C-alpha positions as CSV (number, residue, x, y, z in Angstrom):
1,X,-9.1,29.1,72.8
2,X,-8.7,25.4,72.7
3,X,-8.8,23.2,75.7
4,X,-6.0,20.9,76.6
5,X,-8.2,17.7,76.3
6,X,-9.3,18.5,72.7
7,X,-5.8,19.2,71.5
8,X,-4.5,15.9,72.7
9,X,-4.4,13.2,70.0
10,X,-2.9,9.7,70.2
11,X,0.1,8.8,68.3
12,X,1.8,5.4,68.0
13,X,0.5,2.1,69.3
14,X,-1.0,1.6,72.6
15,X,-0.4,-1.4,74.8
16,X,-3.7,-3.1,73.8
17,X,-2.8,-3.0,70.1
18,X,0.6,-4.5,70.7
19,X,-0.8,-7.3,72.8
20,X,-3.5,-8.1,70.1
21,X,-0.7,-8.2,67.5
22,X,1.4,-10.6,69.6
23,X,-1.7,-12.8,70.2
24,X,-2.4,-13.0,66.4
25,X,1.2,-13.8,65.6
26,X,1.5,-16.5,68.3
27,X,-1.6,-18.2,67.0
28,X,-0.1,-18.1,63.4
29,X,3.2,-19.6,64.7
30,X,1.4,-22.4,66.6
31,X,-0.4,-23.2,63.3
32,X,2.8,-23.2,61.5
33,X,4.5,-25.5,64.0
34,X,1.6,-27.9,63.8
35,X,2.0,-28.1,60.0
36,X,5.7,-28.8,60.3
37,X,5.1,-31.6,62.7
38,X,2.4,-33.1,60.5
39,X,4.7,-32.8,57.4
40,X,7.5,-34.6,59.2
41,X,5.1,-37.4,60.2
42,X,3.8,-37.9,56.6
43,X,7.4,-37.7,55.3
44,X,8.4,-40.6,57.5
45,X,5.4,-42.6,56.3
46,X,6.3,-41.9,52.7
47,X,9.9,-43.0,53.2
48,X,8.7,-46.2,54.8
49,X,6.3,-46.9,51.9
50,X,9.3,-46.3,49.4
51,X,11.5,-48.8,51.3
52,X,8.6,-51.3,51.3
53,X,8.1,-50.8,47.6
54,X,11.7,-51.4,46.9
55,X,11.8,-54.5,49.0
56,X,8.7,-55.8,47.2
57,X,10.3,-55.3,43.8
58,X,13.5,-56.9,45.1
59,X,11.9,-60.2,45.8
60,X,9.9,-60.1,42.6
61,X,13.2,-59.6,40.7
62,X,14.7,-62.6,42.6
63,X,11.6,-64.7,41.6
64,X,12.1,-63.7,37.9
65,X,15.7,-64.9,38.1
66,X,14.4,-68.2,39.6
67,X,11.2,-68.5,37.5
68,X,10.8,-72.3,37.8
69,X,10.8,-72.4,41.6
70,X,8.6,-69.3,41.8
71,X,6.1,-71.0,39.4
72,X,6.2,-74.2,41.6
73,X,5.4,-72.2,44.7
74,X,8.8,-72.3,46.4
75,X,8.5,-68.6,47.3
76,X,5.0,-68.7,48.6
77,X,4.7,-68.0,52.3
78,X,5.1,-65.4,55.0
79,X,8.3,-64.1,56.4
80,X,8.6,-62.0,59.7
81,X,11.4,-59.6,60.1
82,X,11.8,-60.6,63.8
83,X,12.5,-64.2,63.0
84,X,14.7,-64.2,59.9
85,X,16.7,-67.3,59.0
86,X,19.1,-67.4,56.0
87,X,18.2,-70.6,54.2
88,X,20.9,-72.9,53.0
89,X,18.9,-75.4,51.0
90,X,17.5,-73.9,47.7
91,X,17.9,-70.7,45.9
92,X,14.3,-69.8,47.0
93,X,15.2,-70.2,50.7
94,X,18.4,-68.1,50.3
95,X,16.5,-65.4,48.5
96,X,13.6,-65.4,51.1
97,X,16.2,-65.2,53.9
98,X,17.9,-62.2,52.3
99,X,14.6,-60.5,51.6
100,X,13.6,-61.1,55.2
101,X,16.8,-59.2,56.2
102,X,15.7,-56.4,54.0
103,X,12.4,-56.2,55.9
104,X,14.4,-55.7,59.1
105,X,15.1,-52.1,57.9
106,X,14.7,-49.7,60.8
107,X,12.5,-47.4,58.5
108,X,9.9,-50.2,58.5
109,X,10.2,-50.7,62.3
110,X,11.3,-54.1,61.1
111,X,13.0,-55.3,64.2
112,X,9.5,-55.9,65.7
113,X,6.7,-56.0,63.2
114,X,7.4,-56.0,59.5
115,X,6.1,-59.1,57.6
116,X,6.2,-60.0,54.0
117,X,3.8,-62.4,52.2
118,X,4.5,-63.9,48.7
119,X,1.7,-65.7,46.9
120,X,2.3,-66.9,43.3
121,X,-0.4,-68.5,41.1
122,X,-0.1,-69.9,37.7
123,X,-2.4,-68.5,35.0
124,X,-1.9,-70.4,31.8
125,X,1.7,-70.2,30.8
126,X,2.5,-67.3,33.2
127,X,2.8,-66.9,36.9
128,X,1.3,-63.9,38.7
129,X,2.9,-63.1,42.1
130,X,1.4,-60.8,44.7
131,X,3.9,-59.5,47.3
132,X,2.4,-57.8,50.4
133,X,4.5,-56.1,53.1
134,X,3.0,-54.9,56.3
135,X,4.7,-53.0,59.1
136,X,3.9,-50.9,62.2
137,X,3.9,-47.3,61.5
138,X,2.9,-46.0,64.9
139,X,6.0,-43.8,65.2
140,X,4.5,-41.6,62.4
141,X,0.9,-41.4,63.7
142,X,-2.2,-43.1,62.6
143,X,-3.8,-43.2,59.1
144,X,-7.6,-43.8,59.2
145,X,-7.3,-45.0,62.8
146,X,-4.7,-47.7,62.2
147,X,-1.0,-47.7,62.7
148,X,-0.5,-50.7,60.3
149,X,0.7,-49.7,56.8
150,X,0.6,-52.2,53.9
151,X,2.1,-52.1,50.4
152,X,1.0,-54.7,47.8
153,X,2.5,-55.2,44.4
154,X,1.4,-57.6,41.8
155,X,3.7,-58.7,39.0
156,X,3.9,-61.3,36.3
157,X,7.0,-63.5,36.0
């Protein structure tokens, strides 16, 4: 005859197994949430880099249309998005004023910290222009310990 204790066997899940399963799933969901937050941050930085690249190409195209003034250094200098003034004198001043307004784009946090630098040098018969745009990307986190992002393009006129 079998005793009652030996005939008893467990079936289903116990409370401990359910709690361990919930713990494992919650750790997995926390990891997934962290990855989503990080991807949103890097997506914002990528968008800002794209806007800065388009702005850099914009001023380079304007300089190509006004090649003589660009070669003479009329576009050389720094513009700050927080202090834009639409120039009325020359084509270069007008183009730089419009470009400064482009740097005020909220994606670049332009109302406070976006700056653009144009430096053209003559090499033989050609002019090579370097356009550098910097902005504060602190909304999207730090990259290598810095919140300042920079995009530099170099083009020949």
